[in-house]
Structure formats: C-alpha cells, structure tokens
N, C-alpha and C positions, 0 to 999 in steps of 0.2 A: 527268786526274786520275784519275777513275771507274775508270777503265779498270787505268791502272797498280794502284790500291790494290786491285783484285780480283786483279790476276795476282800483285800479293806475297801476298796472304790467300791464293792458292793455291801458289803454294810454300811458305808455311809449313807451310801443312795436311798436303802431300809428305812434306815433311822431319820431321816428326813423328810421319808414320806409322809404325808397326814392327810387323811378324809378330807376332800374339799366339803365344807358347809356351806356352799354358794350354790346357784344354778343357774347355768345359761340362760335357758330357757323364759327366766326368770325375772334373770336382767334382761331379757327384750321386752317383755311384757312391761313392765316400766320404764322401758327405751320408748313407749309407745303409745301414748296416754292421749286420752279426746282431745281435741283442741281447745280445752276451758284451763280456766285459770285454780290451778292447785291450793286449798286452800288449810287443808289439813287430811289426816291419816285416823282410819276406824283404830280403837282401842280393842283390845283384845282381851282375854282372861285367863290366868293360870292360876287365880285363887277357886279352890273346889267350889267356896259360897257361889259363884257367881259360874257354873260350869250349864250348859246351857242343857235344859232337860228332853230337850225334844229329839237329840241326837244320842247314837252309840256309833261306836269305833266299833272293825270288827279284829279281833283278835284270834283269828280262827287259825286252825292246822297246826296247833304248838302241839297235839296230843300226838301229831304223825312225823314231826319235829322238820317242819317244810320252812319254819323260823323258830326262832329264840327268845323268849319273853326277855333277859334281862339284856339282850344286844338292844330293847329299843325301851324298855318299859321308863325310862328319863324322859321318854321325848311323850308321852301320852298327855300329860298336863299342857302342851302349843296347843292343841285341839280345840280346849275350850268345850270340848262333848262333857256330857255326866255320866254314859252308860257305854260300856264293852261286852261284845261277845264273843265267848267262849265256846269251846267245847271239851265234853267230856272226858272223851275216850275210852272205852271201858277197855280196848284192847291192851291198854295201858296200864289204865287201874288193877284188872284180875290177868295175870301173869300166870294164875295156880289158881285151878278150881278153889272157890269159896276163900279165897286170899285176897284181901282188899289195900293196895298201894295209894293213898292218896300224896303222899308227901308231894309228889313233882306237881302237883296240882293246887294245894294248899299255896305252896310258890308264888304260883300266877293269882290264883286268886286276893290272897292276902296283899301284892304284888300292886294290883289292881288299888286295891281300898287305897295301899298306903297312897298313894299317885292320887287319891281322893275323888275317883273312880268308882260307881258302882256297878260289878261283873253280871250277868246273864248268862247261864247257860244252854247250851243246846245238847241233852243225852242222845247221842248218834253211834249209830255202827255199829256193827257186830265184833265177834270176837272169835281169831281163830281157834283158840283151845275149845270151842266148841262147832266148828266149822261154819265158823258166820264168816263173812268177809268185812271186812274193816275200814273202805275206803267210801271217795263217792262212789256215787251208783249200788253201794252196795243191796243186794236187797234185804227186804224184810221177813228174819225167819217165822217158820210155822211152827215147828216141832215143839211139844211140851219141852224137852230136855233145854233146849236154848231160851227158849220163853222160861221156865222158872228161874234159870239163872240170870237171864236180865232183869227179873223182878227184884229177886236178892239183889244182885248190884245196885238197882234204883233204889231200894230201902236203901242199903248202906250208905251210898254215896248223897241222897238226901236228905238223911241223917247227922251225916259229917260236916255239908255244910247249910244247913240250916241256919238263918238269919245273918248271913255272908252273901247268898243268892238272890237276887229281887225277884227275879224270873226265871222256869224251866221253859223251854222250848222239848218238844218231842221228834227226837230225828230230825235230819236236815237232806231237804227232796228226796221226799219217799217216793215221788212220781220224776226224778230224772231218770230220762230216754224212756228203755220198754220196762221198767216197772212201773207208769201209767196205766199198764195193764193191770194192776194187782191194788186196787183201793184196800181191798177187805180186810188184808196181813196186815196192812198201815192201821186203819179204823178199827182194829183188835190191840195192837200195841199203842195206840193213844188211848183208849181207855184203859187197859191195865195199868199204862204210867201215871194218867193223871190219877186216876182212885188212888194209886199208893203214894202219890205227892200232893196229892188235897188231904189224904187221912195225917199225913207227919208234917203239916207244915200249910196250917188252914192260913196264914198271912201273905201269902206269897202268891204271885200272877203266874198263868201257863198259856203256852200260847205253842197252837198245835197248825198242823200242814206240809209249814216251808217250802212253799209250792216254787217248784224250777220253775215251768214253761205254763202260768196262769192263766192264760187264755184258753187254755183248753179245760174246760170246765168239769169234762164228765167223774175227775177223778175226785175232784175236790165234793161234787154233787154226790157220788157215791157214797163216801166218807161221813158226809153228813146224813145220810139219808141212814145207814148202822148211828150212826149217835143217834137218832132220833128214833130208830127201831129198839134201842137197849133204853132209852130215858135218860140219855146224857149228854143231853145239847147244853148243859148249863156247867160241863167240866172245863171248857177254856174260857180263855178272856181275849185272848186275840187268836187270829189266824195270822200267818207271816208268810209273805211272800218276796219274789226276787226277780223285783224288774229291771233284766237284763237286754236293753231295747237299743236297736243304734242309734237310732233317736229318741234320748229318755221322754220328750214331750207322746211320742206314739200310742207309751205304754197306759195313758190316760182312759182311752177307752174299754181295755180289759180292765183294768181296775175296777171301773167304776161294775162292768159287768160281775166282778169277782164280790163286788161289796154289795150288789142287789141280791147277790145269792147268799152269803152268809146270812144277812141279814132277814132273809124270808125264814132262816130256821130259826134265828133267836136276834132278836135286834139288840140286844148287847153285849153281844162280841162284835169287837172292832179289830182293824185293819191294822198289822203293823208294818213297814218294811223292812225287812227283817238280813238283807243283804243285797248290796248292788253298788257294782262301782265301773271302771271303766280302764281299758292298760293303756300303759304310755308307751306303745309301740305293738307293731303286727304281731299276734301270736298265732298258734299253729294250732293250738286245741283252747278247751274250755271257753267260757260265756265270751262274746264279742270278738271271737278270732275271724283270722281274715279279711280284718279290717287294718289299713294303714293308718292305726292311732299315731298322738304323737303327745307330749307332754302341754303342747298347746291344746290340743284339741278334748286331751283327758279333762283337765283344767276346768275349761268351757263345759263339758257333759255332766260334768258332777254339780256346777252351779246351776244348771237344768235340775240334775236330778231334787238336788235339794229344795229348787225353787216349785215343784210339781209334789214333792214331800210335804211342803208349809203350803200348799193351795189344800190339799188335804185333809190337812190338821190331824197327821199320825204322827207318831213318833218313827224314827227312821232310823237303820246302821248302814253306815258305810265301808264299802270293802276298800281294800284293808289299811293297818297301820304301816305293813311294811310288805316288800316284795316276798313271795313265795320259793324259797327253792324245791323244785320235785327232785326225782330221780333223773326226768328226762326231759326238764326245763327248767326255765326262771320265770315266775311272774312278775309283769309288770303291774302289778294295780296298785303298790303301795304308795301312800303319803311321802314317805319315807323312800326313796332310793337304796337297796343296798346289794351289797358284793355278795361274790359265791359264797364266803364265812358270815354272809347273815349281819354283817357289819353296816352299819347307816353309813353312807356315803352323803347325801346332801338331804336337802327338802325340796320337794316338786313343788312345782305351782299347784298344784289341786291341794298342797298343805295348808299352802297360804288362802287355798278357797274356801277350803272348810270352816277353815277358824275366824275368817271374815262372815263368811255366810251365818255361822252362830253366833257370832257379835252383833248381829244384825235381826235376823229373825227367832227375837227370844222368845219366850214361851209366852209372854204378856202380850204380842204382839198376834194378831190375828189375820187369814187371808180374808179378803171379801173381795167381789164380783166388781168389775171395774171396765169399762168401755173406753176403746179409743178411736183415733181415725188416722191414717198416713199418706203420706205421696207417696205408694212402694206398694209393689205386686206379691210382693212376698208377705208371708202370714208374721203379722205380730201379735204376740200374744201379752196379755197386761192385766196385772194381778194387782188389786188393792192393796194399803198395809193399814191395821186400823188399830187403835190402842185406846182402851177406854171408850170406847164407842164413837170415837173421833178417827178420822180416815184422817192418816199421817203422810201416807204416799201412794207410791206405786210402782210397778218393777216390770219392765219391759224386755223383749227380748224378739228374735228371730226364730218361731219354733218349727220351723217347716223342712227345715235340710238337718240331718245331723252334723254335729261343732266341727266346724273346718278350721285349719292352720294359720287363717288368716289372722292379721293383728290391723288389717283394716277396719274401718267403720263406716256405714252410709248416714246420712247427716239429711234427716227426718225434718218435714213440718206432721206434727203430732198434735192430737186433739185428747185429752185424757177427761174424758165427759165426767161432769158434779165431782172435781176435785179443785179445791181452795186451799192453798198455803199461804204462806205468809212472809216464810222465808225460805223459799226450796232450795236444796243444793243436787249435786249428782254425784252420786257413790257408785265406783267401779268396783265390785266385791272379790275379784282374783287377787287385785295388788291391793287392796283396803282404803286407796286414794280418794278425797271429799274434793269436790270442786265445786266450786262458785257458777252461779247460770248468770252469763253476762247479760247488761242492760237490753238488749236487743234480742234475747233468746226467748222470751217471754211476754204474756197479756192473758185479759181474761176476757171471757164472754159468755154470758147466761149463766157464768156460775161453772165454766169450764175453762180445763188448763189449755193453751193454746202457745205452743214450745216450735218456735223456727231452729231449724239445723242443730237439730239434737243428733246426738252420736250417739248411732244403735247399730249391734252386732249380735251375733249367734251366740250369745251370753249375757244374763243379765245385766241390767242395768237401774238403778235405783234413784227414783226422786222422792226426795226425804223432806220433810219439815226440819230444820238447820237444830232448834233445840230438841228434838227426839235423838240427835246422835251424838252419840257418845266418842267422841273424838276429840286428837290432839293436836294442836294449831302446828302449821308446818308453813303459812304464810303471813306476813299482813294484806288481811283483806277489806281491814273498814273502806280504804278509799271505793269500793266494790260494792252500790248499792242494791239492793233489792232489786226485779227487775216486774217485782209486783206490787 
C-alpha cells in the first residue's frame, strides 16, 4: 500500500511538471528599468517577409547530435532573423564508402525553410571510415584517397541541396589550435571544394576560412598566397571569422586588420561574422571559458557584439539557438535554455536581446560615425543610425570593460555631435522598452544634442527619432512634451 501510494505520488508529480517558459533573470531586467517614463514596446517580427537579412542564427552541431532540431525548430521564427547556419556532417552522411544518406539533413534544411529562414551550410570535418577525425580541431586530410572521397561527397551534397542552400562555407575553424601551423592543406581543400561548388551551383555564395583566432594573420595570409599563386582569388565571396572576445569591442582592431589583409588580395571579398556568442555560466572549455558569465552579462555581451557587427556593416551569425549537450558537458550559449534531453526550458534574456536588436537594426538602417562627449572617465562608444541619408538616432554604451552583471546605470551629461531629432525616445534593447525623454533631459546648441542625466550602462541604449520606431504604445504619453 505504501509503495503504491509513493508510486502514485511520483506519477502525479511528473505529470504536473511543465517546462517554465519564463526567466527569473529576464524578470529582473524588466524590474530594473532606467529612470524614465515608459511609453511603448518594440514590435518584433515573426513574419518571414520581415525577417532581418543582416542576421543569422547558429544551428550547428546537429550532425553530432549535440542538440536536436525537432526540439527547437518551432522557436526559430521568434528571433526575427533571416538565415541559419548548419553543418553538413560528412561522417553522418557517408557511413558506408560511396553511399550517401541525406535524409537526416533534408529534414533540417527543409525544416528551416518551412519556418521562413534560409539555411547556409558549412561543409566540414572528416570521416572515420577514411581515417579522418570528425570533430572540432579536426586536421585537414592530405592523402589522395580521403581527398578524392571528400570531392565525391561534396559533389553529391551540392547536387542534392542546390537551390535550397544560399551559401556554402568550406570547413569550420581550420586554424583551430595547432592546425594554425598547417595552412597549405586547408588552402588546397578550399580550392578543390570551391571549384566543385562553382561548377555545380553558379548562383550560390561561397565562404572560406571560418577563422578561429583570426588576430593571427599568418594562416590567413598563407591561404591567400596559395589562392593567388593558383589564380583562384575569385573563388570565394566571403571570409568568415569567429570573434570570441571577453570584451566584444576589443575585437575591432583585429577585424580591421583582417579586412585590410583580405582586401589587399581581392577588394570584392567581404567579411562575414560567421559564429559568435557568449556562455551564460562559467565554462571549463570551449570559447570564453574560465569567465564567470551569467545570463545578465550574456545578454549585454550579445547586444554589444551585434552593435559592432552593425558598425562594420557585415552579415553576422549568432551562436547559438540552444545549449549543446556534449559527452563531457553542456554548453550554455543558447538563446533558449535546454535540459539534458535537449528540451527547451525557457527563453534567456539574450533571446529577447537578439530579436529586439534585429527589430531596430534593419537592413535599411546604416551605421555612421558619431562623436559624443560625456562627464565620465569610462570609454563611451557612440554610433549613429542613418536611414535614407538622414541621421535618425545614436547608440551609446560603455565599451572599456567586458559586460558586467550589474543592472545599475550611470546618469551622464552627454553631448552628441551633429544630432538633431524632433521627438527623440530612449530604447533599451534587452527588454525592448521605449521611454520618453522627459522635458528636463535635453536641449540643443549649435546643432548638437545635449542630454542631462541620461541613463547609460555597459550595454547599448538607443536615442532615436520616435517616428522611426516600430512600437506598440503601452502608456499614455501625450502629456509628456518633447524636450526639444
């Protein structure tokens, strides 16, 4: 009797358990607003016609079952981004020599398309049946048998998915760790692979390099030297790179160096931020490990990464949709937190951050240089927003240190040079809330905007012309006059 009662209790308890769809940390973001009057909330887009073509979301690691597509596919439209990065998984597609099974990959590609996004595919990693490793840090093979098998696989892959894949990327982080010492095997792989793609799919885009630690330019330079020596500098459209920096703003110098190097070989090749994200807890391995990250600093980090990608006017991919469960650990980079069975538990603050930034930084909005001064000893980044040739706002954030967990803001006296707005509003992208700038907050002098007691922190805030903000009104603000 006692045993039966205990069993019944366990059954009922399990039946009543449901995944929580809210985040305590996101509630805290919302409970600590700036000292301004809220007037609205940013509209976000789940209609594919309005997905933002600047941004991509990472759907990596499905080839090794570190996450499962069916567990999160229905959440993809919430992010409002237009593209999704996946990996091809040679070892999973060809388990018997010469026999290709793309059924599992079809489900992912077609599933992404069904949700309104467009997939791009990284063709990467080796195949154990040919003696080649199939995971991160895999060495690029050099023997003829494996290379010939690879080329046959690439040909079969491209033929099968032609018309469904908008861009092909050749390998993932070929310079990872000690592989940086071996640029020539990768250069040969890139040339062989890109030629097959160009022959079979002339309308697609091709990305190369997928650099891990891109500040070390020797690997990139030697790959390009090989492309130049073989008259293949026009084989690729993009160089992808992965800027995992503790402080995302500190990547800009290295990005500039990389851009200059690439353009010195072919000015038509563009940069593509191909994978970058931030953990939400202390990790003991992988990118940005040994740092005590939280869901607070993760959201701020991503807002700054997206602000910098916007500044460079380059497409960018966010890592990743969900957490990945490895054999020895569970990664915590996901926009959606998952359990050990890869089921979504709740939306992290970073997920809301991504869709709000995607809502604001539309393709028709461009970044322009903007100068500002403030009564602070901290480094303050300022970036202008332009639409149809007119400056419509500015984005500001403290950029001198890596993002903190603090929800406190510093009130600054800020002068933004050459900015004049008729009705400026204040946008906080993590929560997506829009605020009125009260009467005493601003004035103009010689065409410059002066703002008093402006709440600023180590995550972007946006001052923007109200008529350019797509929002839903949440409070009656007619009595609040424009301060300008």
